[in-house]
C-alpha positions in Angstrom: 15.5 -6.3 3.0 13.4 -9.2 1.8 13.5 -10.1 -1.7 10.8 -9.7 -4.0 9.1 -13.3 -3.6 8.0 -12.1 -0.1 6.3 -9.0 -0.8 3.1 -9.6 0.5 1.6 -7.0 -2.3 2.4 -6.3 -5.8 2.3 -2.8 -7.6 0.8 -2.2 -11.0 3.1 -0.1 -13.2 1.5 2.9 -12.9 1.7 2.6 -9.3 5.3 2.4 -9.3 5.1 5.7 -11.3 2.8 7.5 -8.9 5.0 6.5 -6.0 8.4 7.7 -6.7 6.7 10.9 -8.0 5.8 11.6 -4.6 9.0 10.3 -3.3 10.4 12.4 -5.4 8.0 15.5 -4.0 9.6 14.7 -0.7 13.0 15.4 -1.2 16.9 13.7 -1.5 16.8 13.8 2.1 13.5 12.1 3.1 14.2 9.1 5.5 10.6 8.0 5.0 9.2 4.4 3.8 6.3 3.7 2.0 3.5 2.4 4.7 1.2 -0.2 3.3 -1.3 -0.8 6.4 -4.5 -1.7 7.6 -6.5 0.3 10.6 -10.4 -0.2 12.1 -12.8 2.1 10.2 -14.7 2.9 7.0 -18.2 1.8 5.6 -16.2 -1.9 5.7 -14.8 -2.2 8.8 -11.4 -1.7 7.6 -9.6 0.7 5.6 -5.9 1.0 3.6 -3.4 2.8 4.8 -1.0 3.9 2.2 1.4 6.6 2.9 5.3 7.9 3.9 6.4 7.3 7.0 8.7 6.5 9.5 9.9 2.9 10.5 9.1 1.1 13.3 11.2 -1.2 15.1 8.3 -4.2 14.8 8.0 -3.5 10.5 8.8 -5.3 8.2 11.1 -3.8 5.2 10.8 -4.8 1.3 11.7 -3.2 -1.5 9.8 -2.6 -5.1 11.6 -1.5 -7.8 14.1 0.8 -5.5 10.7 2.5 -3.2 11.7 1.4 0.5 8.5 -0.2 1.8 7.3 -1.4 5.2 4.6 -3.6 6.7 3.1 -4.0 10.0 3.7 -7.7 10.2 0.2 -8.2 12.3 -1.3 -6.7 8.9 0.5 -9.6 6.6 -2.8 -11.5 7.1 -5.6 -8.9 5.1 -3.5 -7.9 2.7 -1.3 -10.6 1.3 -1.9 -11.0 -2.7 -3.1 -7.7 -2.7 -2.6 -5.4 -5.8 -2.2 -1.7 -5.6 -2.6 -0.3 -8.9 -2.8 3.8 -10.0 -5.2 4.9 -11.8 -5.6 8.3 -13.3 -8.9 9.0 -15.7 -12.4 11.0 -15.6 -13.8 8.1 -14.1 -11.3 6.4 -11.8 -8.4 8.8 -9.7 -6.3 7.3 -6.9 -4.4 4.4 -5.5 -6.8 0.9 -6.3 -7.1 -1.3 -4.3 -7.2 -4.9 -5.4 -7.4 -7.6 -2.0 -8.7 -11.1 -2.9 -9.0 -11.2 1.2 -12.0 -9.0 1.0 -15.1 -10.5 1.7 -17.0 -7.6 0.6 -15.9 -3.7 -0.2 -17.6 -0.6 -0.3 -18.1 2.5 -3.0 -15.6 4.2 -1.7 -12.9 1.5 -2.7 -11.0 2.0 0.5 -13.1 0.5 3.0 -13.0 -3.3 3.3 -14.1 -6.3 5.2 -12.7 -9.7 5.8 
């Protein structure tokens, strides 16, 4: 496992709580990791990936507050310094990506350009 200082992304306390809840829903026999990454698409060119997935041989593995996380090393450039937050209010609900590397974002909040 990598050390906490090597993790390219940060999570707010509310995001950690929501991710733990999602893992608990999957059950104790869940062998999945939380994948954080990017993919082509969206109205700004790139979209964020945040999903439970199986580890691939090339993934970098991290742990944040007991949560197993994996990131494709090629995506680190786009994610370095990003904070993921969770909102559960009337004006916003879901994961919020605060990415200092994004030169522009779209209204949906999950698509960006660099």
